[in-house]
C-alpha positions as CSV (number, residue, x, y, z in Angstrom):
1,L,0.0,0.0,0.1
2,P,1.3,3.6,-0.6
3,P,2.0,5.6,2.2
4,D,-0.7,8.1,3.7
5,N,1.4,11.0,2.3
6,Q,1.6,9.9,-1.3
7,S,-1.2,9.8,-3.6
8,I,-2.6,6.6,-5.0
9,L,-3.6,8.3,-8.2
10,Q,-0.3,7.8,-10.6
11,E,0.1,7.2,-14.3
12,P,-1.6,4.0,-15.5
13,P,1.3,1.2,-15.3
14,S,2.1,-1.0,-18.3
15,D,0.5,-4.1,-16.6
16,P,-2.2,-5.5,-18.9
17,M,-4.3,-6.4,-16.0
18,V,-5.0,-2.7,-15.1
19,R,-8.6,-2.0,-16.2
20,I,-9.2,1.2,-18.2
21,V,-12.9,1.9,-18.8
22,G,-14.2,4.2,-21.3
23,A,-11.0,5.4,-22.5
24,E,-12.6,6.6,-25.7
25,D,-15.1,9.0,-23.9
26,T,-14.0,9.4,-20.5
27,D,-10.8,9.3,-18.2
28,W,-12.3,7.2,-15.5
29,R,-9.9,4.2,-14.4
30,L,-11.2,1.8,-12.0
31,P,-9.1,1.4,-8.9
32,R,-6.8,-1.7,-8.4
33,I,-7.8,-3.8,-5.1
34,E,-4.4,-4.3,-4.4
35,D,-3.7,-0.6,-3.7
36,I,-6.6,0.1,-1.9
37,L,-7.4,-3.0,0.3
38,E,-5.4,-4.9,3.0
39,P,-4.9,-8.5,2.9
40,G,-6.3,-10.2,6.1
41,A,-4.8,-12.6,8.8
42,S,-6.3,-15.7,9.4
43,G,-6.6,-17.4,12.6
44,E,-5.0,-21.0,13.2
45,I,-7.3,-23.9,14.2
46,T,-5.3,-26.9,14.7
47,E,-6.8,-30.6,13.3
48,E,-6.3,-31.7,16.9
49,D,-8.6,-29.1,18.3
50,L,-11.2,-30.2,15.8
51,A,-10.8,-33.8,16.3
52,E,-11.4,-33.2,20.2
53,R,-14.3,-31.1,19.6
54,A,-16.0,-33.9,17.3
55,R,-15.1,-36.7,20.0
56,I,-17.0,-34.2,22.7
57,I,-20.0,-34.0,20.7
58,E,-20.3,-37.6,20.0
59,D,-19.7,-38.6,23.6
60,T,-22.3,-36.1,25.0
61,L,-25.1,-37.1,22.8
62,N,-24.3,-40.8,23.2
63,A,-24.5,-40.3,26.9
64,F,-28.2,-39.0,26.8
65,G,-29.1,-42.1,24.6
66,V,-28.7,-40.0,21.2
67,P,-26.0,-42.1,19.2
68,V,-24.6,-40.0,16.2
69,T,-21.5,-39.9,14.2
70,V,-19.6,-37.0,13.2
71,V,-19.0,-37.4,9.3
72,E,-17.6,-34.1,8.2
73,V,-16.2,-31.0,9.6
74,N,-16.4,-27.6,7.9
75,K,-13.8,-25.0,9.4
76,G,-15.4,-21.4,8.9
77,P,-13.6,-17.9,9.9
78,V,-15.8,-17.6,12.9
79,V,-17.8,-20.7,13.2
80,T,-17.0,-24.4,12.7
81,Q,-20.0,-26.9,11.6
82,F,-19.9,-30.4,12.5
83,G,-21.8,-32.4,10.4
84,V,-23.5,-35.3,12.3
85,K,-25.4,-38.4,11.2
86,P,-28.2,-39.6,13.3
87,G,-27.5,-43.4,14.5
88,Y,-30.1,-46.1,15.2
89,V,-31.5,-47.1,18.7
90,T,-33.2,-50.3,19.7
91,R,-36.9,-50.2,20.9
92,K,-39.3,-52.8,21.6
93,V,-42.8,-52.3,19.9
94,R,-45.4,-54.7,21.0
95,G,-43.1,-57.0,22.2
96,E,-40.6,-57.0,19.3
97,E,-37.4,-55.2,19.1
98,K,-37.1,-52.8,16.2
99,R,-34.2,-50.8,15.2
100,M,-35.2,-47.2,14.7
101,K,-33.4,-44.1,13.7
102,V,-32.8,-41.2,15.9
103,R,-35.3,-38.1,15.6
104,V,-33.6,-35.1,14.6
105,S,-35.8,-33.4,17.4
106,K,-33.9,-35.2,20.0
107,I,-30.4,-33.6,18.8
108,Q,-31.9,-30.1,18.6
109,A,-33.1,-30.6,22.4
110,L,-29.8,-31.2,23.6
111,A,-28.3,-27.9,22.2
112,N,-27.7,-26.5,25.6
113,D,-25.8,-29.7,26.9
114,I,-23.6,-29.6,23.8
115,S,-22.8,-26.1,24.5
116,L,-22.0,-26.7,28.1
117,A,-19.7,-29.7,27.3
118,L,-17.8,-27.7,24.6
119,A,-17.8,-24.6,26.7
120,A,-18.7,-22.8,23.7
121,S,-21.8,-20.5,23.6
122,P,-24.0,-20.1,21.6
123,I,-24.5,-22.9,19.2
124,R,-26.7,-23.4,16.3
125,I,-28.1,-26.3,14.9
126,E,-29.2,-26.6,11.4
127,A,-31.5,-29.8,10.9
128,P,-31.0,-31.2,8.5
129,V,-28.4,-29.5,6.3
130,P,-30.2,-28.4,3.0
131,G,-29.7,-31.0,0.5
132,R,-27.8,-33.4,3.0
133,D,-28.6,-36.2,5.3
134,I,-26.8,-35.0,8.0
135,V,-27.5,-32.3,11.0
136,G,-25.2,-29.4,11.3
137,I,-23.8,-28.3,14.6
138,E,-22.3,-24.7,14.4
139,V,-19.7,-24.3,17.3
140,P,-17.8,-20.9,17.6
141,N,-14.0,-21.0,16.9
142,Q,-11.7,-20.4,19.6
143,A,-9.4,-18.4,17.2
144,I,-11.4,-16.0,14.8
145,S,-10.3,-15.3,11.4
146,M,-10.7,-12.1,9.7
147,V,-12.7,-11.9,6.3
148,T,-11.6,-9.1,4.4
149,L,-13.2,-7.5,1.5
150,R,-10.2,-8.1,-0.6
151,S,-10.4,-12.1,-0.1
152,I,-14.1,-12.0,-1.2
153,L,-13.3,-9.5,-4.3
154,E,-10.3,-11.8,-5.5
155,S,-12.2,-15.0,-5.0
156,E,-13.1,-17.4,-7.7
157,E,-16.8,-17.2,-6.4
158,F,-16.9,-13.5,-7.0
159,T,-15.1,-13.7,-10.4
160,A,-17.4,-16.4,-11.8
161,L,-20.5,-14.4,-11.0
162,K,-21.6,-12.6,-14.3
163,A,-24.6,-10.7,-13.3
164,P,-24.3,-6.9,-12.9
165,L,-24.0,-5.3,-9.7
166,K,-22.0,-7.8,-7.9
167,I,-21.5,-7.2,-4.3
168,A,-19.0,-9.0,-1.7
169,L,-20.9,-10.6,1.3
170,G,-18.2,-12.8,3.2
171,Q,-17.5,-16.4,3.9
172,D,-20.0,-19.3,4.9
173,V,-19.6,-21.8,7.5
174,S,-17.3,-23.6,5.4
175,G,-14.9,-21.0,4.5
176,R,-16.4,-20.5,1.0
177,A,-16.3,-16.8,-0.4
178,V,-20.2,-15.8,-0.9
179,A,-21.1,-13.2,-3.4
180,A,-24.5,-11.9,-4.9
181,T,-26.0,-9.4,-7.2
182,L,-28.2,-6.6,-6.7
183,A,-29.6,-7.1,-10.0
184,R,-31.1,-10.3,-9.2
185,M,-32.0,-9.7,-5.5
186,P,-33.3,-7.0,-6.7
187,H,-33.5,-4.9,-3.3
188,L,-31.7,-5.7,0.1
189,L,-33.0,-5.3,3.4
190,I,-30.6,-5.3,6.4
191,A,-31.1,-5.1,10.4
192,G,-29.2,-5.7,13.3
193,A,-28.7,-4.4,16.7
194,T,-25.8,-1.6,17.4
195,G,-22.4,-3.2,16.9
196,S,-23.6,-6.3,15.2
197,G,-21.8,-5.3,11.9
198,K,-24.6,-3.6,10.0
199,S,-22.7,-0.5,9.0
200,V,-19.7,-2.4,8.1
201,C,-21.9,-4.7,5.5
202,V,-23.2,-1.5,4.1
203,N,-19.9,-0.2,3.7
204,A,-18.7,-3.4,2.0
205,I,-21.5,-3.3,-0.4
206,I,-21.0,0.2,-1.5
207,C,-17.2,-0.3,-1.9
208,S,-17.5,-3.5,-3.9
209,L,-19.6,-1.5,-6.5
210,L,-17.1,1.6,-6.5
211,F,-14.1,-1.1,-7.3
212,Q,-16.2,-2.2,-10.5
213,Y,-18.3,0.7,-11.8
214,T,-17.3,4.2,-13.0
215,P,-19.8,7.2,-12.6
216,D,-20.8,6.5,-16.0
217,D,-22.2,3.2,-15.4
218,L,-23.5,3.7,-11.7
219,R,-24.7,6.5,-9.6
220,F,-25.7,6.5,-5.9
221,I,-28.0,8.1,-3.6
222,L,-26.7,8.1,0.0
223,V,-29.1,8.8,3.0
224,D,-27.5,8.8,6.3
225,P,-29.8,10.6,9.1
226,K,-27.2,9.8,11.7
227,R,-24.6,12.0,9.9
228,V,-21.3,9.8,10.6
229,E,-21.6,6.6,8.5
230,L,-22.2,7.6,4.9
231,T,-20.8,11.2,4.7
232,T,-17.4,9.9,4.2
233,Y,-18.4,9.3,0.4
234,N,-19.0,13.0,0.0
235,G,-17.2,14.1,-3.2
236,I,-16.9,10.8,-5.2
237,P,-18.2,11.6,-8.6
238,H,-20.8,8.4,-8.5
239,L,-23.0,10.7,-6.1
240,I,-26.1,12.4,-7.8
241,D,-26.0,14.8,-4.6
242,N,-24.2,15.1,-1.5
243,V,-25.1,12.4,1.2
244,I,-28.6,13.2,2.5
245,T,-28.6,13.7,6.4
246,D,-31.8,15.8,6.6
247,V,-34.7,13.3,7.5
248,E,-37.4,15.9,6.1
249,T,-35.7,15.8,2.6
250,V,-35.9,12.0,2.2
251,V,-39.7,11.9,0.9
252,A,-38.5,14.5,-1.6
253,V,-35.5,12.3,-2.9
254,L,-37.8,9.2,-3.0
255,G,-40.4,11.2,-4.9
256,W,-37.6,12.0,-7.3
257,A,-36.6,8.4,-7.6
258,V,-40.2,7.5,-8.5
259,R,-40.3,10.3,-11.1
260,E,-36.7,9.1,-12.6
261,M,-38.1,5.4,-12.7
262,E,-41.4,6.5,-14.7
263,T,-39.0,8.7,-17.0
264,R,-36.8,5.6,-17.6
265,Y,-39.7,3.2,-18.1
266,K,-40.8,5.8,-21.1
267,K,-37.3,5.4,-22.6
268,L,-37.5,1.9,-22.5
269,E,-41.1,2.0,-24.2
270,K,-39.8,4.2,-26.9
271,E,-37.1,1.9,-27.6
272,G,-38.8,-1.3,-27.2
273,A,-36.7,-2.8,-24.8
274,R,-37.8,-4.7,-21.9
275,N,-35.2,-3.9,-19.2
276,I,-32.0,-1.8,-18.8
277,E,-29.6,-4.3,-20.0
278,A,-31.6,-4.6,-23.6
279,Y,-31.8,-0.6,-23.6
280,N,-28.1,-0.2,-22.9
281,A,-27.3,-2.9,-25.3
282,R,-29.1,-0.8,-28.1
283,M,-27.7,2.4,-27.1
284,I,-24.0,1.1,-27.4
285,A,-25.0,-0.3,-30.7
286,E,-26.3,3.1,-31.7
287,G,-23.5,5.1,-30.0
288,K,-25.8,6.9,-27.5
289,P,-25.2,7.4,-23.8
290,K,-26.1,4.4,-21.6
291,M,-28.5,4.4,-18.8
292,P,-26.6,4.2,-15.6
293,Y,-27.6,2.1,-12.6
294,T,-28.7,3.8,-9.5
295,V,-28.4,2.3,-6.1
296,I,-30.4,3.9,-3.1
297,V,-28.8,3.4,0.2
298,I,-30.6,4.2,3.2
299,D,-28.6,3.8,6.1
300,E,-31.3,4.3,9.1
301,L,-34.9,3.5,8.2
302,A,-35.9,3.9,11.7
303,D,-35.6,7.8,11.7
304,I,-37.2,8.2,8.5
305,M,-40.3,6.2,9.4
306,M,-40.7,8.3,12.6
307,M,-40.9,11.3,10.4
308,S,-43.4,10.4,7.6
309,P,-44.3,6.6,7.9
310,D,-47.0,6.7,5.3
311,E,-45.3,8.4,2.5
312,V,-42.0,6.7,3.0
313,E,-43.7,3.1,3.0
314,K,-45.7,3.8,0.1
315,L,-42.6,5.3,-2.0
316,L,-40.3,2.5,-0.9
317,V,-43.0,-0.1,-1.9
318,R,-43.6,1.6,-5.3
319,L,-39.9,1.5,-6.0
320,A,-39.3,-2.0,-4.9
321,Q,-42.2,-3.4,-7.1
322,M,-41.3,-1.4,-10.2
323,A,-37.7,0.1,-10.2
324,R,-36.0,-3.4,-10.9
325,A,-36.4,-3.3,-14.9
326,V,-34.9,0.4,-15.1
327,G,-31.8,-0.4,-13.0
328,I,-32.8,1.3,-9.6
329,H,-32.3,-0.8,-6.6
330,L,-32.7,-0.2,-2.9
331,V,-30.3,-1.1,-0.1
332,V,-32.2,-0.5,3.4
333,A,-30.8,-0.8,6.6
334,T,-32.0,-0.4,10.1
335,Q,-31.1,-1.1,13.7
336,R,-34.7,-1.2,15.1
337,P,-36.4,-4.1,13.3
338,S,-39.9,-3.6,14.8
339,V,-43.0,-3.8,13.2
340,N,-43.3,-0.1,13.1
341,V,-40.4,0.0,10.9
342,V,-40.1,-2.9,8.9
343,T,-43.7,-3.2,8.1
344,G,-45.4,-6.2,6.4
345,L,-45.6,-4.4,3.0
346,I,-42.1,-3.2,2.9
347,K,-40.9,-6.8,4.1
348,A,-43.0,-8.5,1.4
349,N,-41.1,-6.4,-1.3
350,F,-37.7,-7.2,-0.1
351,P,-37.2,-11.0,-0.6
352,S,-33.4,-10.6,0.0
353,R,-32.7,-9.8,3.8
354,I,-29.7,-10.0,6.0
355,A,-29.9,-10.1,9.6
356,F,-27.3,-9.7,12.0
357,A,-27.6,-10.5,15.9
358,V,-30.5,-9.1,17.5
359,T,-31.6,-8.8,21.1
360,S,-34.7,-11.0,21.2
361,Q,-36.6,-13.8,18.8
362,V,-39.2,-11.6,18.1
363,D,-37.0,-9.1,16.3
364,S,-35.5,-12.2,14.2
365,R,-38.9,-13.1,13.4
366,V,-39.6,-9.6,12.1
367,I,-36.7,-9.7,9.8
368,L,-36.5,-13.3,8.8
369,D,-40.0,-14.6,9.7
370,T,-38.2,-17.3,11.7
371,P,-36.3,-17.4,15.0
372,G,-32.0,-17.7,15.0
373,A,-30.6,-14.2,14.6
374,E,-30.8,-13.8,18.4
375,K,-28.2,-16.7,18.7
376,L,-25.7,-14.9,16.2
377,L,-22.3,-13.9,17.9
378,G,-22.1,-10.3,16.6
379,R,-19.1,-8.5,14.8
380,G,-20.3,-9.5,11.5
381,D,-22.0,-13.0,12.0
382,M,-25.1,-12.7,9.7
383,L,-28.1,-15.0,8.3
384,F,-28.5,-14.4,4.5
385,M,-32.0,-14.9,3.2
386,R,-31.5,-15.5,-0.5
387,P,-34.4,-14.4,-2.8
388,D,-34.4,-18.0,-4.6
389,S,-33.9,-20.3,-1.4
390,A,-36.4,-20.7,1.6
391,K,-33.1,-21.8,3.7
392,L,-30.8,-19.3,5.5
393,A,-27.2,-19.2,4.9
394,R,-24.9,-18.3,7.9
395,L,-22.1,-15.9,6.9
396,Q,-19.2,-14.0,8.5
397,G,-19.4,-10.5,6.8
398,A,-16.7,-9.0,4.7
399,F,-14.9,-6.3,6.9
400,V,-13.6,-3.2,5.4
401,S,-11.8,-0.8,7.5
402,D,-12.3,3.4,7.6
403,A,-8.8,3.7,6.5
404,E,-9.7,1.5,3.2
405,V,-12.8,3.5,2.7
406,H,-10.9,6.9,2.8
407,R,-8.3,5.6,0.5
408,L,-10.9,4.5,-2.0
409,V,-13.0,7.9,-1.6
410,R,-9.8,9.8,-2.0
411,Y,-9.0,7.9,-5.2
412,W,-12.2,8.7,-6.8
413,R,-12.1,12.3,-5.6
414,G,-8.9,12.9,-7.3
415,Q,-10.2,11.7,-10.7
416,R,-13.0,14.2,-10.6
417,G,-10.6,16.9,-10.5
418,L,-10.5,17.4,-6.6
419,S,-7.3,17.5,-4.4
420,A,-6.7,13.9,-3.1
421,E,-6.9,15.1,0.5
422,P,-5.7,12.9,3.6
423,A,-8.5,10.7,4.8
424,S,-8.6,12.3,8.2
425,E,-9.2,15.9,6.6
426,L,-11.6,14.7,4.1
427,A,-14.4,17.0,3.9
428,V,-16.7,18.3,1.0
429,E,-18.5,21.7,0.8
430,P,-22.2,21.3,0.3
431,A,-22.1,23.6,-2.9
432,I,-19.7,21.0,-5.0
433,Q,-22.8,19.2,-6.3
434,R,-26.2,20.9,-6.9
435,S,-29.4,19.1,-5.3
436,L,-31.9,17.7,-8.0
437,W,-34.7,17.8,-5.2
438,E,-33.8,21.2,-3.4
439,D,-36.5,23.2,-5.8
440,M,-38.9,20.0,-5.0
441,V,-38.6,20.3,-1.5
442,E,-39.0,24.0,-1.2
443,K,-42.3,23.8,-3.3
444,E,-43.7,21.2,-1.3
445,E,-43.1,23.1,1.8
446,T,-44.5,26.4,0.4
447,Q,-47.8,24.4,-0.7
448,S,-48.0,23.0,2.6
449,R,-47.8,26.3,4.3
450,R,-50.5,28.2,2.1
451,D,-53.8,26.3,1.9
452,P,-56.0,27.6,-1.1
453,L,-58.8,28.5,1.6
454,Y,-56.3,30.1,4.0
455,D,-57.4,33.7,3.0
456,E,-61.1,32.8,3.0
457,A,-60.6,31.0,6.6
458,M,-59.2,34.1,7.7
459,A,-61.8,36.3,6.7
460,V,-64.6,33.9,8.2
461,V,-62.8,34.0,11.9
462,Q,-62.4,37.9,11.5
463,E,-65.8,38.4,10.7
464,A,-67.2,36.1,13.6
465,G,-64.9,37.5,16.2
466,R,-63.8,34.1,17.4
467,A,-62.2,31.1,15.8
468,S,-62.7,27.3,16.0
469,V,-62.3,24.2,14.1
470,S,-66.1,23.7,13.9
471,L,-67.0,27.3,12.6
472,L,-64.7,26.7,9.9
473,Q,-66.1,23.3,9.0
474,R,-69.6,24.7,8.8
475,R,-68.6,27.9,6.8
476,L,-66.1,26.5,4.5
477,Q,-67.9,22.7,4.1
478,I,-64.5,21.0,4.8
479,G,-63.3,18.0,7.0
480,Y,-62.1,18.5,10.3
481,T,-58.3,17.7,9.4
482,R,-58.4,20.3,6.9
483,A,-60.0,22.8,9.3
484,A,-57.7,21.8,12.2
485,R,-54.7,22.7,9.8
486,L,-55.9,25.9,8.9
487,I,-56.5,27.0,12.6
488,D,-52.9,26.0,13.4
489,M,-51.5,28.2,10.4
490,M,-53.4,31.1,11.7
491,E,-52.1,30.8,15.1
492,A,-48.5,30.4,13.7
493,D,-49.1,33.5,11.8
494,G,-50.5,35.4,14.8
495,I,-54.0,36.0,13.7
496,V,-55.6,33.7,16.6
497,G,-54.6,32.9,20.0
498,P,-54.3,29.5,21.8
499,D,-57.0,27.4,22.6
500,L,-59.0,28.8,25.5
501,G,-60.6,25.4,26.4
502,G,-63.9,24.3,27.6
503,G,-65.3,24.7,24.0
504,R,-64.7,28.4,24.0
505,G,-62.7,28.3,21.1
506,R,-59.9,31.1,20.2
507,E,-59.4,34.5,20.6
508,V,-59.0,36.4,17.3
509,L,-55.8,38.9,17.6
510,I,-56.5,40.8,14.6
511,G,-59.6,42.7,14.3
512,Q,-62.0,42.3,11.2
513,P,-60.7,43.8,8.1
514,S,-62.1,46.9,6.7
515,A,-64.6,46.6,3.8
516,P,-63.0,46.9,0.7
517,E,-63.7,50.0,-1.7
518,P,-66.1,48.4,-4.4
519,T,-64.5,48.2,-7.9
520,P,-66.1,50.4,-10.7
521,S,-67.4,48.3,-13.8
522,P,-65.3,48.7,-16.8
523,A,-66.5,51.5,-19.2
524,P,-68.2,50.1,-22.1
525,T,-66.5,50.4,-25.3
526,P,-68.5,52.1,-28.1
527,T,-68.1,49.2,-30.6
528,Y,-68.4,46.3,-28.5
529,P,-70.4,47.4,-25.1
530,E,-70.0,44.5,-22.6
531,P,-71.9,44.6,-19.2
532,S,-69.9,44.4,-16.1
533,P,-70.1,40.5,-15.0
534,Q,-72.4,39.9,-12.0
535,L,-71.5,37.6,-9.5
536,D,-74.9,35.9,-9.3
537,D,-74.9,35.2,-13.0
538,A,-71.3,33.2,-12.4
539,P,-71.7,29.4,-12.6
540,E,-71.5,27.4,-9.4
541,P,-68.5,25.4,-8.9
542,P,-69.1,21.5,-8.8
543,P,-69.5,20.1,-5.3
544,W,-66.5,18.1,-5.4
545,E,-64.2,21.1,-6.5
546,D,-63.4,22.3,-3.0
547,L,-64.2,19.0,-1.1
548,D,-61.0,18.4,0.9
549,S,-59.8,14.7,0.7
550,D,-59.8,14.7,4.4
551,A,-63.6,14.7,4.5
552,W,-63.6,11.4,2.9
553,E,-61.3,9.7,5.9
554,D,-64.0,9.5,8.5
555,P,-67.5,9.4,7.7
556,S,-68.7,11.0,10.9
557,E,-67.1,14.4,9.9
558,P,-69.6,16.8,8.3
559,N,-69.2,17.9,4.8
560,Q,-71.6,19.3,2.1
561,F,-73.3,16.1,1.3
562,G,-74.5,15.8,4.8
């Protein structure tokens, strides 16, 4: 690795393995893995230790009348899986001795006894191992091996994966690298308690993509309400906008993503393409610009759901249902896996999920619909639910350090013409990139502050000399919700005072406005005289024009239909 005071941006070496992407159009160069990431050190587990543990498992189960044989040992980075084959027991049935195989449920019932005998906790029993005739007993290792992001990116399993948007996840219990593709997931839900490895997993996913795609092929929208997890990536050219830290902006951001999705569908329809792959293939053949993939990463869903749960859920579900074909994918993480955050509708549209260690079995069921995550060890130990498999895979997540993330960010910042600052001084001014949804947010806030009936409501309360929600409901023929909102707006503007209680309404602080002077009718022209328009002759608007949608929410609320 280069020293900290030396830039990792150098002239392209003559090594043919260096990848130069889009050299005819741009100067983007993908980073070299060996220049950014460090190799990991593995912990050593001797064969004698494994043989001793296998013997303890057999002796413990045999002592309780459950004969088994350890037929294989899969050594993983954090846990070792002992594959045991159930034996046979002899029982008398109606006076005859019959040889019967040991039930799997009896092995599962002795999990605590096995944990006590091995002095290892917690252990997890997978009964049976998918596609095998054995039961897997997963025991924590005494010496833990670090699974680095570099080891996964350089593995044969990752290289052999040909689908777009490949991400490195970690190693399974047998030490084999596990990778997946966002294009096939097509969205990912991540949940786990504090310190379980959730944020490291999110960083590993982002870095996996930054090693493979230039800004011409991949764009990011990063949402970080905690302000400390993803703001490191500010300044990389892949970002559509700076990392979103304002929770109130997220609804507008997701709304922009929905509009972008609809725009992309129109482009696909115009070209007769079924998905983004077919569209880009046609664009390349015609020499036109491609449609980049867009990955939206939300680091803490709970903070966003607290602000606008209904709107956020609706937008997330709409994106999850339709955005896959146009190359928009979601990665959503939360450390509070409750039913209020991970709702049933959200979970139903995120078939791929990762659960890290949680505090209770209830939280595990919220994420995975099954217990098991409460027995994980933490620090990257995870259960991965694949979209094409009902069985959970236990993995040790790939680790990427803060220093490695800073080096990768510094690399991409240097390519966009910014100075490659040291990682400890990495900072980006908000003016570097213009927000696409800044105007949208201001427009929505202005619309929410100014109700079309605001001036009329103000005239009603000034004329009556008092203000109340029921008064506005009767005079303006609107629902309770809208009337209460108008009263709140007038209180904020200093027109009415606080509620006096006891059904007395509110005091009007600004008196009745003076009557406006009559407007003279326009003088008729000699050639085409036209009479002044009379108010009584104006056609009445249809009854539904001014009807507030809130009036439909509760049948008990008064409206113009009675």
